[in-house]
TORMAR-407980 format. One line per 8 residues: their letters; for each residue x, y, z of C-alpha. Coordinates in steps of 0.25 Angstrom, whole numbers, plus 5000, padded with zeros to 4 digits. Layout:
% residues N
a) X:Y:Z  ...
% end
This chain:
% residues 1076
mnhfnddi) 4924:5186:4826  4929:5172:4823  4939:5173:4813  4945:5160:4814  4937:5148:4802  4931:5135:4809  4939:5128:4804  4953:5132:4808
siipvine) 4960:5130:4822  4965:5140:4826  4976:5130:4835  4988:5130:4828  4989:5119:4817  5003:5110:4813  5004:5114:4797  5004:5102:4788
vedypdyi) 5017:5093:4787  5020:5100:4771  5020:5114:4780  5031:5109:4790  5037:5095:4786  5045:5092:4798  5032:5093:4809  5025:5081:4812
paskldmk) 5010:5083:4816  5007:5076:4831  4996:5071:4824  5004:5061:4814  5013:5058:4826  5006:5045:4831  5012:5044:4842  5003:5034:4851
sqpstsml) 5009:5023:4841  5022:5026:4843  5029:5021:4855  5033:5025:4866  5049:5027:4870  5054:5016:4878  5067:5012:4886  5078:5018:4874
essliept) 5087:5004:4871  5092:5013:4858  5093:5027:4854  5083:5025:4841  5072:5036:4843  5058:5032:4840  5053:5038:4829  5040:5046:4837
elkleeap) 5053:5053:4840  5060:5058:4827  5045:5061:4823  5045:5069:4833  5059:5076:4832  5054:5079:4818  5043:5087:4823  5047:5101:4822
ifaldkvq) 5047:5108:4838  5040:5122:4834  5029:5124:4820  5024:5137:4814  5007:5134:4814  4999:5145:4808  4986:5146:4814  4975:5146:4805
yqfpgevs) 4966:5157:4808  4967:5171:4797  4968:5184:4808  4959:5194:4803  4968:5206:4803  4983:5208:4805  4989:5204:4817  4999:5213:4825
alqvsnni) 4997:5207:4839  4996:5193:4847  4996:5188:4859  4991:5174:4862  4992:5168:4877  4982:5157:4884  4979:5152:4871  4971:5167:4869
lavvinkc) 4976:5174:4856  4975:5188:4855  4977:5197:4841  4978:5210:4836  4972:5210:4825  4973:5223:4816  4979:5231:4828  4965:5232:4831
rvlridlg) 4958:5220:4834  4961:5210:4846  4957:5194:4842  4957:5185:4854  4957:5169:4851  4954:5158:4862  4964:5149:4855  4955:5137:4859
etyqvedi) 4945:5141:4856  4948:5148:4840  4933:5148:4836  4932:5161:4846  4940:5173:4840  4937:5188:4849  4939:5200:4838  4940:5213:4847
eilpkkst) 4943:5225:4842  4952:5235:4848  4947:5252:4847  4956:5260:4851  4954:5275:4854  4963:5281:4843  4959:5275:4832  4973:5273:4825
dvikniyl) 4979:5265:4836  4980:5249:4836  4984:5238:4842  5000:5238:4847  5000:5223:4854  4993:5214:4863  4994:5207:4876  4989:5194:4881
dptgkhli) 4990:5190:4895  4992:5175:4899  4978:5171:4902  4973:5178:4890  4961:5185:4895  4970:5199:4896  4973:5206:4882  4981:5219:4884
ivtegedt) 4982:5228:4870  4990:5240:4866  4989:5249:4856  4999:5257:4847  4993:5269:4856  4999:5262:4869  4983:5262:4872  4979:5248:4880
yylyekwk) 4966:5241:4880  4965:5227:4888  4955:5215:4882  4949:5204:4893  4948:5190:4887  4933:5193:4891  4931:5205:4881  4926:5210:4869
kpklmtkf) 4935:5223:4869  4946:5228:4876  4948:5240:4886  4958:5251:4885  4966:5252:4897  4968:5266:4902  4979:5265:4910  4987:5257:4899
rginiqsi) 4987:5270:4892  4999:5274:4886  5007:5263:4889  5013:5256:4879  5012:5239:4883  5025:5232:4878  5025:5221:4889  5015:5214:4899
awrgkqsl) 5017:5204:4912  5004:5197:4916  5006:5191:4929  5005:5176:4928  4991:5165:4929  4979:5172:4937  4967:5166:4943  4955:5161:4937
ndistgli) 4948:5173:4944  4957:5186:4941  4953:5189:4927  4961:5203:4929  4975:5204:4922  4984:5204:4936  4995:5214:4937  5003:5215:4924
ligtnngk) 5016:5223:4920  5015:5230:4907  5028:5233:4900  5029:5246:4890  5038:5252:4879  5043:5262:4889  5049:5254:4898  5037:5255:4907
iyeaeiqp) 5031:5243:4919  5018:5245:4921  5008:5237:4933  4994:5234:4927  4981:5226:4931  4970:5224:4922  4955:5220:4926  4947:5217:4917
tdeffkre) 4933:5224:4921  4919:5226:4913  4915:5238:4921  4915:5250:4912  4921:5259:4923  4932:5250:4928  4944:5249:4923  4953:5237:4919
erffkqvy) 4965:5243:4923  4966:5238:4938  4981:5242:4940  4991:5251:4931  5004:5256:4937  5016:5259:4929  5029:5250:4938  5042:5252:4933
sfndemlp) 5049:5258:4921  5062:5256:4915  5070:5269:4913  5073:5266:4896  5059:5270:4890  5062:5265:4878  5063:5253:4881  5050:5243:4879
itglrfet) 5046:5231:4889  5044:5219:4880  5043:5208:4890  5039:5209:4905  5035:5198:4915  5033:5195:4928  5033:5182:4937  5031:5180:4951
fptdpqky) 5042:5169:4959  5039:5157:4960  5045:5155:4975  5040:5170:4980  5026:5175:4974  5030:5190:4979  5042:5189:4970  5041:5193:4954
vvvvatpi) 5051:5196:4942  5047:5206:4934  5055:5202:4920  5054:5214:4909  5061:5213:4895  5064:5227:4886  5073:5223:4875  5085:5227:4881
rlyqfige) 5084:5223:4895  5077:5212:4903  5073:5217:4917  5069:5205:4931  5064:5214:4941  5062:5203:4954  5055:5208:4967  5043:5205:4978
itsnannn) 5030:5210:4978  5023:5211:4990  5012:5219:4987  4996:5211:4982  4995:5212:4966  4982:5207:4968  4974:5217:4976  4962:5224:4973
egsgmfse) 4968:5237:4972  4978:5236:4960  4990:5239:4965  5002:5233:4959  5013:5225:4962  5025:5226:4952  5029:5243:4959  5036:5233:4969
lfedntpd) 5045:5227:4962  5049:5235:4953  5050:5244:4965  5066:5248:4968  5069:5235:4959  5081:5232:4951  5079:5221:4939  5088:5212:4934
ikeiisfh) 5092:5217:4921  5098:5209:4907  5100:5217:4896  5102:5216:4882  5106:5229:4874  5100:5229:4859  5093:5238:4849  5082:5229:4847
nhsechfr) 5070:5234:4855  5061:5220:4854  5060:5211:4865  5051:5199:4870  5051:5193:4883  5045:5179:4885  5045:5170:4896  5040:5157:4898
sqfhengw) 5038:5146:4908  5040:5133:4907  5028:5126:4912  5014:5128:4915  5005:5128:4929  4990:5125:4926  4991:5130:4912  4998:5143:4916
psipkqfl) 5015:5147:4912  5023:5144:4924  5034:5152:4930  5041:5158:4916  5054:5150:4916  5061:5156:4902  5061:5170:4896  5066:5177:4882
wttgkgmy) 5070:5190:4880  5073:5193:4867  5081:5206:4864  5090:5211:4853  5103:5202:4855  5094:5189:4857  5085:5182:4867  5090:5182:4883
tgelifgs) 5082:5170:4887  5082:5163:4901  5076:5155:4912  5069:5162:4923  5070:5157:4939  5064:5160:4949  5070:5160:4963  5076:5170:4972
qkaggsvi) 5080:5181:4966  5077:5194:4971  5079:5210:4965  5087:5211:4953  5088:5196:4951  5085:5187:4939  5076:5177:4935  5082:5173:4920
nnsklvsy) 5093:5162:4922  5100:5154:4911  5097:5167:4903  5104:5169:4888  5105:5178:4876  5101:5170:4862  5103:5176:4850  5095:5177:4841
pedysksn) 5095:5166:4831  5103:5172:4819  5098:5169:4804  5102:5169:4791  5103:5182:4780  5108:5181:4767  5115:5194:4762  5119:5196:4748
skmskpve) 5131:5187:4747  5122:5176:4747  5127:5174:4763  5119:5173:4775  5122:5179:4789  5114:5175:4799  5110:5186:4806  5103:5185:4820
tiplsvai) 5090:5193:4820  5081:5195:4831  5065:5187:4831  5051:5198:4831  5047:5187:4843  5051:5177:4851  5045:5167:4862  5052:5156:4869
tqfhilll) 5048:5141:4870  5052:5131:4882  5066:5128:4872  5063:5137:4861  5063:5152:4854  5054:5155:4845  5060:5167:4836  5049:5173:4829
ykkkikam) 5056:5181:4816  5050:5190:4803  5046:5177:4796  5049:5164:4804  5049:5159:4818  5061:5151:4823  5063:5143:4837  5078:5144:4843
cnldnsii) 5081:5133:4854  5083:5140:4867  5093:5128:4872  5102:5129:4859  5098:5143:4852  5096:5134:4840  5086:5137:4830  5076:5123:4829
yeediple) 5066:5130:4822  5064:5141:4811  5051:5142:4802  5046:5153:4793  5032:5160:4795  5022:5160:4781  5020:5175:4780  5011:5181:4771
sgekilgl) 5012:5192:4764  5013:5207:4773  5011:5197:4786  5020:5197:4796  5027:5190:4809  5022:5198:4821  5026:5190:4835  5027:5177:4841
rmdfvkds) 5017:5174:4853  5019:5163:4864  5006:5159:4873  5014:5156:4886  5001:5149:4891  4999:5141:4882  5014:5139:4875  5009:5142:4861
ywvfttqs) 5018:5151:4853  5012:5160:4842  5019:5167:4829  5009:5180:4823  5010:5187:4812  5000:5196:4805  4989:5187:4800  4994:5172:4807
lyeilitd) 4996:5167:4817  5006:5155:4821  5008:5146:4831  5021:5139:4834  5020:5124:4838  5029:5117:4847  5031:5102:4846  5040:5097:4857
edrnvwnl) 5049:5109:4860  5056:5102:4868  5061:5088:4859  5075:5092:4859  5078:5099:4869  5083:5087:4875  5094:5087:4866  5098:5100:4866
ylnqkmfd) 5099:5099:4882  5107:5088:4879  5119:5096:4872  5118:5105:4884  5121:5094:4893  5108:5096:4901  5106:5081:4900  5094:5083:4914
talsftkn) 5085:5093:4905  5088:5086:4892  5082:5072:4898  5072:5079:4903  5068:5085:4889  5070:5073:4882  5057:5066:4874  5061:5049:4872
esqkdkvl) 5072:5039:4878  5079:5041:4866  5083:5057:4871  5085:5054:4884  5094:5042:4882  5102:5053:4872  5102:5063:4884  5106:5052:4896
tsqadyyy) 5117:5045:4888  5123:5059:4886  5122:5064:4900  5129:5050:4903  5140:5051:4895  5141:5066:4899  5143:5064:4914  5152:5050:4909
sqqrynls) 5161:5060:4901  5160:5069:4916  5165:5056:4921  5153:5059:4931  5151:5041:4928  5141:5041:4940  5131:5051:4934  5133:5045:4920
aeyfaqih) 5129:5031:4925  5116:5035:4929  5114:5042:4915  5119:5030:4908  5111:5020:4915  5099:5026:4907  5101:5027:4894  5100:5016:4883
sisfeeiv) 5108:5020:4871  5121:5015:4879  5122:5001:4883  5124:4995:4896  5136:4990:4895  5142:5002:4887  5140:5010:4900  5145:5000:4909
lrfinkne) 5158:5000:4901  5160:5015:4901  5159:5015:4915  5167:5001:4918  5180:5008:4909  5178:5020:4919  5180:5009:4933  5165:5020:4937
ndalriyl) 5159:5009:4944  5152:5017:4951  5145:5022:4937  5143:5009:4934  5134:5006:4945  5128:5017:4945  5125:5013:4930  5122:4999:4933
lkkleklk) 5109:5005:4945  5104:5014:4935  5103:5005:4923  5097:4995:4933  5086:5002:4938  5080:5003:4923  5081:4989:4919  5067:4985:4917
kqdilqkk) 5061:4972:4924  5064:4964:4914  5079:4965:4913  5078:4955:4925  5096:4951:4920  5099:4965:4918  5095:4969:4932  5102:4956:4939
lictwlve) 5116:4959:4932  5117:4974:4935  5115:4971:4947  5124:4959:4951  5135:4969:4943  5129:4982:4953  5133:4972:4966  5144:4968:4962
ifinklnq) 5149:4984:4958  5142:4989:4973  5151:4978:4979  5165:4982:4970  5160:4996:4976  5160:4993:4991  5172:4984:4990  5178:4997:4984
itdkiede) 5174:5007:4995  5175:4996:5006  5191:4994:5001  5191:5009:5002  5185:5011:5016  5197:5000:5021  5206:5007:5014  5203:5020:5020
klaydlqq) 5203:5015:5034  5215:5009:5034  5222:5022:5028  5215:5028:5039  5221:5019:5050  5233:5020:5044  5233:5035:5047  5227:5035:5059
klqdaske) 5242:5026:5062  5251:5037:5056  5252:5049:5066  5255:5060:5053  5243:5056:5050  5233:5068:5050  5219:5072:5055  5215:5075:5041
kldtsknq) 5219:5065:5034  5212:5055:5045  5201:5062:5043  5201:5061:5028  5202:5046:5027  5192:5046:5038  5183:5054:5030  5186:5044:5017
itmleedk) 5183:5033:5027  5170:5038:5029  5165:5043:5014  5169:5029:5010  5161:5020:5021  5148:5031:5016  5151:5028:5000  5151:5013:5004
kmiqdefk) 5140:5013:5012  5131:5023:5001  5137:5010:4992  5132:5001:5000  5116:5007:5002  5116:5007:4988  5120:4994:4985  5108:4991:4996
sfmytnkd) 5099:4998:4988  5104:4992:4973  5101:4980:4980  5089:4981:4987  5082:4988:4972  5089:4978:4965  5087:4965:4975  5079:4957:4964
hldkkavy) 5090:4957:4953  5102:4953:4960  5107:4938:4958  5106:4934:4973  5119:4923:4968  5126:4934:4962  5127:4947:4971  5129:4936:4983
qiisshgr) 5141:4930:4977  5146:4944:4973  5143:4951:4985  5151:4938:4993  5163:4939:4984  5165:4952:4989  5165:4948:5003  5155:4962:5005
teellifs) 5145:4956:5017  5137:4966:5021  5132:4968:5004  5131:4953:5007  5121:4954:5018  5114:4968:5010  5112:4958:5000  5107:4946:5005
elvkdyer) 5097:4955:5016  5091:4959:5001  5092:4945:4995  5085:4942:5010  5095:4931:5009  5095:4931:5023  5101:4918:5026  5113:4920:5021
mlvyyiqe) 5113:4935:5029  5111:4927:5041  5123:4916:5040  5131:4928:5040  5127:4936:5050  5125:4923:5059  5141:4918:5054  5145:4934:5059
keyekain) 5140:4930:5073  5128:4941:5069  5117:4933:5075  5108:4947:5079  5108:4952:5062  5104:4938:5059  5091:4937:5069  5091:4950:5062
ilkkqssl) 5088:4945:5047  5081:4932:5050  5070:4943:5057  5071:4949:5043  5069:4936:5036  5056:4929:5035  5061:4915:5032  5058:4906:5045
dlyykfsp) 5067:4897:5039  5079:4908:5042  5076:4907:5058  5077:4891:5059  5089:4891:5052  5098:4903:5060  5090:4903:5072  5100:4889:5078
vlmkcmpy) 5111:4899:5077  5104:4913:5082  5098:4905:5093  5111:4900:5098  5117:4913:5100  5107:4924:5098  5095:4916:5108  5088:4928:5110
etvnmwih) 5086:4936:5100  5083:4923:5092  5071:4919:5099  5066:4936:5098  5066:4933:5083  5060:4921:5082  5050:4927:5090  5049:4938:5081
epklnprh) 5046:4926:5071  5033:4920:5074  5033:4911:5060  5045:4904:5067  5042:4890:5068  5046:4886:5083  5050:4871:5080  5061:4874:5069
lipsllky) 5067:4884:5080  5071:4872:5088  5085:4871:5083  5088:4884:5086  5083:4883:5099  5090:4870:5103  5102:4880:5100  5098:4890:5113
dpqksfgk) 5108:4889:5123  5100:4896:5134  5115:4900:5141  5112:4911:5133  5102:4917:5136  5105:4915:5152  5108:4926:5160  5102:4937:5152
egiegknq) 5091:4947:5154  5075:4948:5152  5070:4937:5141  5084:4938:5134  5088:4929:5147  5076:4917:5145  5078:4905:5135  5076:4912:5125
airylnyv) 5073:4895:5118  5061:4895:5128  5057:4909:5126  5054:4906:5110  5047:4895:5112  5038:4900:5122  5035:4912:5112  5031:4901:5103
iqnlhntd) 5023:4894:5110  5016:4907:5120  5015:4916:5108  5017:4908:5095  5007:4896:5101  5015:4888:5096  5010:4871:5100  5022:4863:5093
vtihnyll) 5022:4851:5101  5040:4853:5100  5041:4867:5104  5032:4865:5117  5042:4852:5119  5055:4859:5115  5050:4872:5124  5048:4859:5138
slyakqst) 5060:4857:5134  5068:4870:5137  5060:4873:5148  5062:4860:5154  5078:4861:5152  5077:4871:5159  5069:4869:5171  5073:4862:5183
nedcsell) 5064:4854:5192  5063:4864:5202  5060:4875:5192  5053:4872:5182  5042:4883:5181  5045:4888:5167  5043:4871:5162  5030:4870:5170
eflihenk) 5024:4882:5165  5025:4878:5150  5021:4864:5154  5007:4871:5161  5004:4876:5150  4989:4880:5157  4977:4875:5150  4986:4878:5138
payydlqy) 4988:4865:5128  5000:4860:5130  5009:4856:5118  5021:4851:5123  5022:4832:5121  5020:4830:5137  5026:4817:5134  5040:4826:5131
alrictqy) 5039:4835:5141  5039:4824:5151  5049:4818:5147  5057:4832:5147  5053:4834:5159  5056:4822:5165  5070:4822:5158  5075:4837:5166
giihacvy) 5067:4833:5179  5057:4841:5181  5047:4835:5188  5036:4846:5189  5034:4846:5173  5034:4832:5173  5024:4830:5183  5015:4841:5175
iysemkly) 5016:4834:5163  5011:4820:5169  4998:4826:5175  4998:4833:5158  4998:4819:5153  4986:4814:5163  4997:4806:5170  4994:4810:5184
eqavnlsl) 4999:4798:5192  5013:4800:5186  5015:4814:5190  5010:4813:5204  5021:4801:5205  5031:4810:5199  5027:4820:5210  5029:4811:5219
khddidla) 5041:4807:5216  5048:4819:5217  5039:4821:5230  5032:4834:5225  5015:4829:5232  5010:4842:5227  5015:4841:5216  5009:4825:5215
kynadkve) 4995:4831:5220  4994:4841:5210  4994:4832:5198  4985:4822:5205  4976:4833:5206  4976:4834:5191  4968:4822:5190  4955:4825:5186
nndplrkk) 4943:4815:5182  4950:4803:5186  4948:4803:5201  4954:4788:5205  4966:4793:5198  4968:4804:5205  4966:4797:5219  4976:4788:5214
lwinivky) 4985:4799:5213  4981:4807:5227  4983:4794:5232  4998:4792:5228  5002:4803:5234  4994:4800:5247  5003:4787:5245  5018:4795:5243
vieekkdi) 5015:4803:5254  5012:4792:5263  5022:4782:5259  5036:4793:5253  5032:4805:5265  5027:4797:5273  5017:4809:5276  5004:4806:5281
ktalqllk) 4999:4816:5285  5002:4821:5269  4994:4810:5267  4981:4813:5273  4983:4828:5269  4981:4824:5255  4967:4815:5256  4960:4831:5257
scellkis) 4970:4835:5244  4961:4825:5237  4946:4821:5238  4947:4806:5232  4957:4802:5243  4950:4796:5255  4960:4793:5268  4956:4777:5265
dilpffpd) 4965:4778:5250  4979:4782:5258  4975:4773:5271  4984:4761:5264  4996:4770:5263  4997:4772:5277  5007:4765:5282  5004:4754:5292
fvliedfk) 5013:4760:5304  5002:4775:5302  4992:4778:5315  4977:4780:5312  4979:4793:5319  4988:4800:5310  4975:4800:5300  4963:4800:5308
deicetle) 4958:4812:5306  4960:4808:5291  4953:4794:5294  4942:4803:5300  4939:4812:5291  4938:4805:5280  4927:4797:5286  4918:4810:5288
eynvhide) 4919:4810:5275  4915:4798:5272  4902:4799:5281  4898:4813:5275  4898:4806:5261  4890:4794:5266  4879:4807:5269  4881:4813:5257
lkkemdea) 4877:4800:5248  4865:4796:5256  4859:4811:5256  4861:4807:5239  4855:4797:5241  4845:4801:5247  4840:4810:5238  4842:4802:5226
tksaedir) 4830:4793:5232  4821:4804:5235  4824:4808:5222  4820:4795:5215  4807:4796:5224  4805:4809:5215  4805:4802:5204  4797:4791:5207
fdirelkn) 4786:4800:5211  4788:4811:5198  4784:4798:5190  4772:4791:5198  4767:4806:5197  4771:4806:5182  4761:4794:5177  4748:4802:5186
khtiipvn) 4750:4812:5176  4740:4817:5166  4734:4829:5158  4719:4832:5152  4715:4830:5137  4705:4836:5132  4696:4829:5125  4698:4834:5111
elcricnk) 4711:4835:5110  4721:4832:5100  4733:4824:5092  4742:4837:5090  4744:4826:5078  4734:4821:5071  4725:4833:5076  4713:4821:5080
tlltrqfy) 4708:4818:5093  4717:4814:5102  4709:4804:5113  4706:4796:5102  4718:4789:5104  4732:4785:5111  4738:4799:5115  4749:4804:5120
ifpcqhlf) 4751:4821:5129  4763:4827:5130  4768:4838:5140  4766:4845:5129  4751:4845:5130  4753:4840:5116  4743:4827:5113  4746:4816:5101
hadcllns) 4742:4803:5098  4748:4790:5100  4751:4786:5085  4752:4802:5082  4762:4804:5091  4770:4791:5087  4769:4795:5071  4774:4811:5074
llesyplr) 4787:4805:5083  4790:4794:5073  4791:4806:5062  4798:4815:5069  4809:4801:5077  4818:4800:5071  4822:4785:5065  4830:4783:5077
rnkrikml) 4819:4785:5087  4809:4778:5077  4816:4766:5077  4818:4766:5090  4800:4766:5093  4798:4756:5083  4808:4748:5092  4800:4751:5104
ydqineln) 4787:4746:5099  4793:4734:5092  4798:4728:5105  4786:4734:5111  4779:4723:5099  4790:4713:5104  4786:4713:5120  4771:4714:5117
kklngtdt) 4771:4702:5108  4777:4695:5119  4769:4699:5131  4756:4699:5122  4759:4689:5111  4753:4695:5103  4759:4706:5090  4753:4722:5093
gveflind) 4757:4727:5083  4764:4738:5087  4772:4742:5075  4776:4756:5070  4780:4759:5055  4793:4767:5057  4804:4770:5047  4817:4759:5051
sdsddsse) 4828:4766:5043  4835:4753:5043  4822:4750:5028  4827:4755:5017  4812:4756:5013  4808:4762:5022  4800:4778:5020  4800:4790:5028
nnnynvfn) 4787:4790:5029  4788:4777:5036  4792:4783:5048  4777:4789:5050  4770:4779:5046  4763:4770:5059  4750:4760:5056  4736:4763:5064
satttltm) 4739:4749:5071  4754:4751:5075  4747:4763:5081  4736:4759:5087  4745:4748:5094  4754:4759:5099  4743:4766:5106  4740:4751:5112
alktggii) 4752:4748:5117  4757:4763:5121  4742:4762:5130  4747:4750:5136  4762:4752:5140  4765:4744:5126  4759:4732:5129  4745:4725:5122
rsedekks) 4740:4718:5135  4736:4704:5130  4729:4693:5138  4743:4685:5141  4749:4696:5150  4761:4685:5156  4772:4691:5150  4787:4692:5155
eynqkvle) 4790:4704:5165  4803:4707:5157  4794:4711:5144  4785:4718:5151  4796:4727:5157  4802:4729:5145  4790:4733:5136  4789:4741:5147
klkeelqe) 4801:4747:5144  4800:4750:5129  4786:4755:5132  4792:4767:5141  4802:4770:5130  4792:4770:5119  4784:4779:5128  4797:4789:5131
litsecpl) 4800:4789:5114  4785:4793:5111  4783:4804:5122  4796:4810:5122  4792:4822:5116  4780:4828:5109  4782:4828:5094  4777:4843:5094
cgdsmiss) 4786:4851:5102  4795:4840:5107  4810:4841:5100  4807:4831:5088  4798:4844:5084  4809:4851:5085  4819:4844:5078  4808:4844:5066
idlpflds) 4807:4858:5063  4815:4855:5049  4806:4845:5045  4793:4846:5035  4781:4848:5038  4777:4839:5029  4786:4827:5022  4784:4826:5006
sreselia) 4774:4814:5005  4765:4822:5015  4769:4836:5007  4767:4829:4993  4754:4826:4999  4748:4841:5005  4755:4848:4990  4746:4836:4984
swei) 4731:4838:4992  4735:4854:4986  4733:4849:4969  4719:4854:4964
% end
């Protein structure tokens, strides 16, 4: 049965402004239109924040629903509301679906028995109903009728401890603990079932009993320790005592046999007891979780136990507690708020009243009285909210309930239901923690920059007053309500440079990107502070070292004093190292905001060389570092700096000094930088003294200049003539005429192009007197005669012979060089035998070539054998020539025979054979036949050739015919009319088709000319013999041009493959012929 009006929702609605004038509904606050809080520059609060401050934290909202009877009990959990109506009916309402209300009637065995109380588990699925007759009923969420629990009969339930979050598939209650009004604790488990003969009480057993049977158990809760799933704590509350049972449970609580597990915990377990004696029997015990995990409350962190003397509250901490221990921490007993009552003398005095019920929120305690409700802050015990509950005639307030899953609070009377709406509960919590000097906690609850600034200001002032200046500086840097100048002056007045440094560093981190000038000023100031700090520590170290040296010289100085002084020096050095590291980190982080000139001036004025080098490296001022290291003769560090940077100009600038002092390392550095231009390093190479490398082992002992230039040429393939010339000069400088292998190896490039200047090389080698190199260079310059002469001048016959044989394609020169060698041997060496042996070395030399150089007194017997051998060679050569002549004569005879036979060659042509061009009978007029068996009329062949031949060849044919006609006129006295219409390229009026037109008369004349050998006989046949020979030659050339190739299968046909079959005129005629 649905008792709700369709137009009325059970969802609570805030009363109108006239009911709560201080309340501003959220719907009337345009949060989107309000500007967001930015970095605070003043202490003003945004208008939106003022409105939120005016809104009440707690508001009582009546649920617009009329219960169908008198309410006697109520429970709410997981958005499920269970209400007892007229002590005999139960309404079950899902607050998420308010249109569905289940009305369940309870039919007790005794007609006089009524419902006393109900208990709803956290999931809202299981409802336990207790009657005045001590009967217990169980109602599952899907049931429409409760079932009587027979095992529960006779016990008066006062409290139930439900288990935590259960799995989705588990429909049972799990193991629960039940507290009664006579001090007994039962363990039970209820399994809902639809089977008629199966009981729902899966397990029921008493596990503990207190000695005082008149002591009801008003609160009961058990929890598992997060770090140990087998360790449990059970909290039991009575009106005067609070018990804590801690122990381990090793038995399996979820087996199918229905056995319990808490008997093991309660057995021989001495609990922790908190006793507060009072004569008030009503007591409550509530727990609250701070967080929710997946929509379910986590382990509780707060608890509240009400007694006759006040509320005992505190935190719950689950750690390593054992049996007899306590999970309660920071506990306190809070008195109930006082109320003022009027006496007969009209004076009011405070009276402490005990509330009907209480509930605990995150920062407050809700107290329900007979006519009103109050909210007390549990941080300072102040009452921040108090409101009267409007009651109708005969209406009574019954209790206060909390939905631990949905974190909602409800007040119910005999006729109405109210929800306590909580808005921004922690809005003032930051101020309360601030008053208690709990700054970090207060900061975590601030809502805007204004509140945050107040907390940080108070915290900074507090540490400043405690003379903890360094710590206060960190917080001063975060605030905006105090000016920068005021804070700085505070630390300067106290001479706290360390705190000032910390403040400036923190302030620098919070500046915006556009605050370039401010950053630069602060960075410059910080550099000065860091340098002063380093100077102070350095001075202290020097003083301590001086004192330590004096103590060592004193004989009465104890070892303890020396150790103390030494430890003091060590500590100061560690402090110095820490400040240096901090300074490095500062410069590295803010290098873009450091003024280079100002920082150099500050550091230099204090003489801090080490820091100056650090800054130079940071800003990549490598030139300054190199100048310093070279001045200090720390060349290895200078080389390392050059390796780090990428400027090639610095290499060129400082390499001369480095090459002079550390050549091997410098060359290694050059080799690792392939971008260097070797030509720019020549000044550095000139500074190199090879004597510094002599005597050393391995590569270090070699000439480093030569080593680098060889690397450049061989590995980097350098082709610069200057580099090659300089390397050649270095080789020449260290070479001698006897030992010049390295120089020759460089000169002899083995089929590679030589990039050195040959003339320069010749001049250098001549200067140092290296003959072999000079001879080689002469030969490279093709000056073989000079090379041979220079070799002979220095009596090196083998070298002369080697260079003489280098001559190619010039036998006269080669012969001349060998003759010079022989002449030198005969005239200078007087060695006839050697001269005769030279004849065998060159095939061009004959005995006759060297005879003129023999002296007059030489006997022929000395070279008789050589003369005979030469004559024999002449005879052999003459025989070879005769043989070649005979072969040539025979070849000529064979050719003449072939020519004669060619004239008699013939072929058979059928009578009906056709011309391949005009397709007419071939034998009707002059024709030609080719070896490919293609046959053509003479005029058809000529026209075809004129079409396919290029213009130059056409001109030649025309010229031949003109000459033939001219000669025929001279020989016959008449004009034969041999003319051809051939296009002349020199005529502007010629057309393309003229190349292909031949007059019939010209064709007839051509046929006669070709048949008679180009001459038309006349009666007068006496002509000059010279003209006859010329005519024959012209005739042969003309014949050759015409019959050189077949027009159908020759090269001309292949060349014309890209030409169309028809020219433009013929194509237009063909198209016109097809017109209808």
